[in-house]
C-alpha positions as CSV (number, residue, x, y, z in Angstrom):
1,M,0.0,0.0,0.0
2,K,2.8,2.3,0.9
3,R,4.6,1.6,-2.4
4,E,1.4,2.3,-4.3
5,G,1.0,5.6,-2.4
6,S,4.6,6.6,-3.2
7,L,4.2,5.8,-6.8
8,R,1.0,7.9,-7.0
9,E,2.9,10.8,-5.3
10,R,5.8,10.5,-7.9
11,K,3.3,10.6,-10.7
12,K,1.7,13.6,-9.3
13,A,5.0,15.3,-8.9
14,D,6.0,14.5,-12.4
15,T,2.7,15.9,-13.8
16,R,3.2,19.0,-11.9
17,R,6.8,19.4,-13.0
18,V,5.8,18.8,-16.7
19,L,3.0,21.4,-16.4
20,I,5.4,24.0,-15.0
21,E,8.2,23.3,-17.5
22,S,5.8,23.4,-20.4
23,A,4.1,26.6,-19.2
24,Q,7.4,28.3,-18.7
25,S,8.6,27.4,-22.1
26,L,5.5,28.9,-23.6
27,F,5.7,32.0,-21.4
28,F,9.3,32.6,-22.5
29,T,8.5,32.4,-26.2
30,R,5.1,34.1,-26.3
31,G,4.9,36.1,-23.1
32,F,2.4,35.3,-20.3
33,D,-0.5,37.1,-22.0
34,G,0.0,35.2,-25.2
35,V,-0.5,31.8,-23.6
36,S,-3.8,30.2,-22.6
37,V,-4.5,27.3,-20.3
38,E,-5.5,25.4,-23.5
39,D,-2.0,26.0,-24.9
40,I,-0.5,24.5,-21.8
41,V,-2.6,21.4,-21.6
42,E,-2.2,20.9,-25.4
43,K,1.6,21.0,-25.0
44,T,1.6,18.7,-22.0
45,N,-1.1,16.4,-23.3
46,V,-3.3,16.5,-20.2
47,S,-6.9,17.6,-19.7
48,R,-8.1,21.0,-18.5
49,S,-9.5,19.3,-15.4
50,T,-6.0,17.8,-14.6
51,F,-4.5,21.3,-15.0
52,F,-6.9,22.8,-12.5
53,R,-6.3,20.1,-10.1
54,Y,-2.7,21.3,-9.8
55,F,-3.1,25.1,-10.4
56,K,-6.2,27.3,-9.8
57,T,-5.1,29.8,-12.4
58,K,-2.5,30.3,-15.1
59,E,-0.8,32.9,-12.8
60,A,-0.6,30.4,-10.0
61,I,2.2,28.6,-12.0
62,V,4.2,31.9,-12.1
63,F,3.8,32.6,-8.4
64,R,3.9,29.0,-7.2
65,N,6.8,29.6,-4.9
66,H,5.5,32.8,-3.3
67,K,4.0,31.4,-0.1
68,P,7.1,29.2,0.8
69,R,9.4,32.2,0.2
70,V,7.3,34.3,2.6
71,A,7.3,31.6,5.2
72,I,11.1,31.3,5.0
73,F,11.3,35.1,5.3
74,K,9.1,35.2,8.4
75,E,11.1,32.5,10.1
76,M,14.4,34.4,9.5
77,L,12.7,37.6,10.8
78,S,11.6,35.9,14.0
79,K,15.0,34.4,14.7
80,A,17.0,37.6,13.8
81,K,19.2,39.0,16.6
82,S,21.4,42.1,17.0
83,N,24.6,42.7,19.0
84,D,23.6,46.4,19.6
85,G,20.0,45.6,20.7
86,K,18.5,47.6,17.9
87,I,15.4,46.4,16.1
88,T,16.7,47.9,12.8
89,T,20.0,45.9,13.1
90,A,18.0,42.6,13.7
91,I,15.8,43.3,10.7
92,K,18.9,44.1,8.6
93,N,20.5,40.8,9.6
94,A,17.3,39.0,8.6
95,L,17.3,40.7,5.2
96,V,21.0,39.9,4.7
97,S,20.3,36.2,5.5
98,F,17.4,36.2,3.1
99,S,19.5,37.7,0.4
100,G,21.8,34.7,0.8
101,Y,18.8,32.4,0.2
102,Y,17.7,34.4,-2.9
103,D,21.3,34.2,-4.2
104,S,21.0,30.4,-4.1
105,I,17.8,30.4,-6.2
106,K,18.7,33.3,-8.6
107,K,18.0,31.3,-11.8
108,E,14.5,30.5,-10.6
109,L,14.0,34.1,-9.6
110,L,15.3,35.5,-12.8
111,D,13.1,33.2,-14.9
112,E,10.1,34.3,-12.9
113,Y,11.1,38.0,-13.3
114,R,11.3,37.5,-17.1
115,V,7.8,36.1,-17.2
116,V,6.4,38.8,-14.9
117,M,7.9,41.6,-16.8
118,S,6.2,40.3,-20.0
119,S,2.8,41.1,-18.7
120,P,1.3,44.3,-17.2
121,Y,-1.2,42.1,-15.4
122,L,1.5,40.1,-13.7
123,I,3.5,43.2,-12.8
124,A,0.4,44.4,-10.9
125,K,-0.1,41.1,-9.2
126,D,3.6,40.9,-8.2
127,I,3.3,44.3,-6.5
128,E,0.2,43.0,-4.6
129,K,2.0,39.9,-3.5
130,D,5.1,41.9,-2.4
131,R,2.8,43.3,0.3
132,D,3.1,40.0,2.1
133,F,6.9,40.7,2.6
134,E,6.2,44.3,3.8
135,D,3.5,43.0,6.2
136,A,5.9,40.4,7.6
137,I,8.5,43.2,8.3
138,F,5.8,45.3,9.9
139,E,4.5,42.5,12.1
140,E,8.1,41.7,13.4
141,I,9.0,45.3,14.1
142,Y,5.6,46.0,15.8
143,K,6.0,42.8,17.9
144,R,9.5,43.9,19.1
145,L,8.5,47.6,19.7
146,G,5.4,46.6,21.7
147,E,1.8,47.4,21.3
148,G,0.3,50.9,21.0
149,Q,-0.9,53.2,18.3
150,K,2.4,55.2,18.2
151,N,4.5,52.0,17.8
152,R,2.1,50.7,15.2
153,Y,2.5,53.8,13.2
154,R,6.3,53.8,13.6
155,A,6.5,50.1,12.6
156,R,4.3,50.7,9.5
157,I,6.5,53.6,8.3
158,L,9.8,51.7,8.9
159,A,8.4,48.6,7.2
160,A,7.3,50.5,4.2
161,A,10.7,52.3,4.0
162,I,12.6,49.0,4.2
163,F,10.5,47.3,1.6
164,G,10.7,50.2,-0.8
165,C,14.4,50.0,-0.4
166,A,14.4,46.2,-1.0
167,R,12.3,46.6,-4.1
168,I,14.7,49.0,-5.7
169,V,17.6,46.7,-4.8
170,M,15.8,43.7,-6.4
171,E,15.0,45.7,-9.6
172,N,18.7,46.6,-9.8
173,W,19.8,43.0,-9.2
174,F,17.4,41.6,-11.9
175,E,18.4,44.3,-14.4
176,G,22.0,43.2,-14.0
177,G,21.0,39.6,-14.6
178,C,21.5,38.7,-11.0
179,K,25.3,38.9,-11.5
180,N,26.0,41.4,-8.7
181,S,26.1,40.4,-5.0
182,L,22.6,40.8,-3.7
183,E,23.9,40.9,-0.2
184,K,26.3,43.8,-1.0
185,L,23.6,45.8,-2.7
186,G,21.2,45.2,0.2
187,R,23.7,46.1,2.9
188,E,24.6,49.4,1.0
189,S,21.0,50.4,0.6
190,L,20.1,49.6,4.3
191,E,23.0,51.5,5.6
192,I,21.8,54.6,3.7
193,L,18.2,54.0,5.0
194,F,19.0,53.4,8.6
195,L,20.9,56.6,9.0
196,G,17.5,58.1,9.6
197,F,16.4,55.6,12.2
198,D,17.8,54.9,15.6
199,F,15.8,52.4,17.5
């Protein structure tokens, strides 16, 4: 029974992988907006119902790794420490750690970026999804500052500033083909930003 289950899981994993690879191949050649679900299922020789068992929408293929990345980021934030006792230093340390993770998956990220930039719709969705990272930063800062309207306001401002900075760094990194050191770019930008914060 266990063997049958593992075989079923392998088949499911293979089908999912083929759907992803076929969709990406089409996205790269035609752009996201020029590809339909019908195109993907035709290329993979599966039914529409099979496709929708794995992905609710076409865009779900592009953003399939978003939730796991946010989960990793939240874990790094929660574990971040600082030698000087400052929250900003702890957040910076978490971002530096996360940049190392992103560096290790840069081909995956660059492929995703290429597809996203091919579609105004995906660019807008990407901005929406990025809010999850900003919210994670806000929640961690607010938790460390302590409750209260003033601290909530301060945490929201700082989180928005940090994420705005991170977004510019990521754009720079992608435009350079992910060849530069993301950690170095991030450190430089945060040093500039944190000159205006001291808590």
